[in-house]
C-alpha positions as CSV (number, residue, x, y, z in Angstrom):
1,M,88.1,126.3,13.7
2,T,89.8,123.0,12.2
3,L,93.2,122.9,10.6
4,K,93.5,120.9,7.4
5,K,96.7,118.9,6.7
6,D,99.4,120.5,4.3
7,K,100.1,117.3,2.9
8,A,98.6,113.9,2.1
9,K,100.4,110.7,3.0
10,V,102.0,109.4,0.0
11,L,102.0,105.4,-0.5
12,D,103.7,103.5,-3.2
13,E,106.0,106.4,-4.3
14,V,108.3,105.8,-7.1
15,W,112.1,105.5,-5.9
16,T,114.0,106.2,-9.1
17,E,117.7,105.0,-9.4
18,E,118.6,108.8,-9.3
19,R,116.6,109.3,-6.2
20,I,118.1,106.3,-4.4
21,R,121.8,107.3,-5.5
22,G,121.1,110.6,-4.1
23,F,121.4,109.2,-0.5
24,L,125.1,108.6,-1.0
25,E,125.4,112.4,-0.8
26,I,123.6,112.8,2.6
27,E,125.8,114.8,5.0
28,P,125.7,113.7,8.6
29,P,125.6,115.9,11.6
30,A,128.9,116.6,13.2
31,G,130.5,113.8,15.0
32,I,128.4,111.0,13.4
33,D,130.1,108.4,11.1
34,P,129.1,109.4,7.5
35,D,128.7,105.9,6.3
36,F,126.4,104.9,9.4
37,H,124.3,107.8,9.0
38,T,123.7,107.4,5.4
39,L,122.7,103.7,6.0
40,L,120.6,104.5,8.6
41,R,118.7,107.3,6.7
42,A,118.4,104.8,3.8
43,Y,116.8,102.1,6.1
44,Q,114.4,104.6,7.8
45,Q,113.0,106.0,4.5
46,M,113.3,103.2,1.9
47,R,111.3,100.1,1.2
48,A,113.4,96.7,1.2
49,D,113.6,96.4,-2.5
50,D,114.8,100.0,-2.9
51,F,117.1,99.6,0.1
52,A,118.7,96.5,-1.5
53,A,119.4,98.6,-4.8
54,F,120.8,101.5,-2.5
55,I,123.1,98.9,-0.7
56,D,124.4,97.7,-4.2
57,M,125.4,101.3,-4.9
58,F,126.8,102.0,-1.4
59,V,129.2,99.0,-1.6
60,A,130.1,99.8,-5.2
61,A,131.2,103.2,-3.9
62,G,133.5,101.7,-1.4
63,R,131.6,102.7,1.6
64,D,131.7,100.8,4.9
65,I,128.7,98.4,5.4
66,N,129.9,97.9,8.9
67,A,130.2,101.5,9.9
68,R,129.0,102.0,13.7
69,N,127.2,104.9,15.4
70,N,128.6,106.6,18.6
71,H,127.4,103.8,20.7
72,G,129.5,101.0,18.7
73,E,126.1,99.7,17.0
74,S,126.3,98.7,13.2
75,L,123.1,99.1,11.2
76,L,122.9,95.4,11.0
77,D,122.7,95.3,15.0
78,I,120.0,97.8,15.0
79,V,117.8,96.4,12.2
80,S,118.3,92.5,13.7
81,S,116.3,94.0,16.7
82,H,113.5,95.3,14.6
83,R,110.2,93.2,14.2
84,L,110.1,93.9,10.5
85,G,113.8,94.2,9.8
86,E,114.7,90.8,8.6
87,E,114.6,91.5,5.0
88,F,116.9,94.4,5.4
89,A,119.2,92.4,7.6
90,V,119.6,89.8,4.9
91,T,120.3,92.4,2.3
92,L,123.0,93.9,4.8
93,K,124.3,90.3,5.3
94,T,124.5,89.6,1.7
95,A,126.5,92.8,1.1
96,G,129.1,91.6,3.8
97,A,127.7,93.1,7.0
98,A,128.9,91.3,10.1
């Protein structure tokens, strides 16, 4: 018997402003910095252009662009080590990440 996939992979899905803004409401697991968790989730799920729009909203909301995980790493630290993270790193630096 063969199993059929439930869902097809979605490419080039539309990220509306409302959907991007919804990431500001993500709740972190206990013990995780809320701002870091939100940034990481956005980075993991968004394309670079959508991430840039999100970062504008994130900063405008007064959130901490330099938030750190439990290992003392910022999202910029993590993104800078990724092969395809350069565009995301530039977005973070432009928004004030250090």
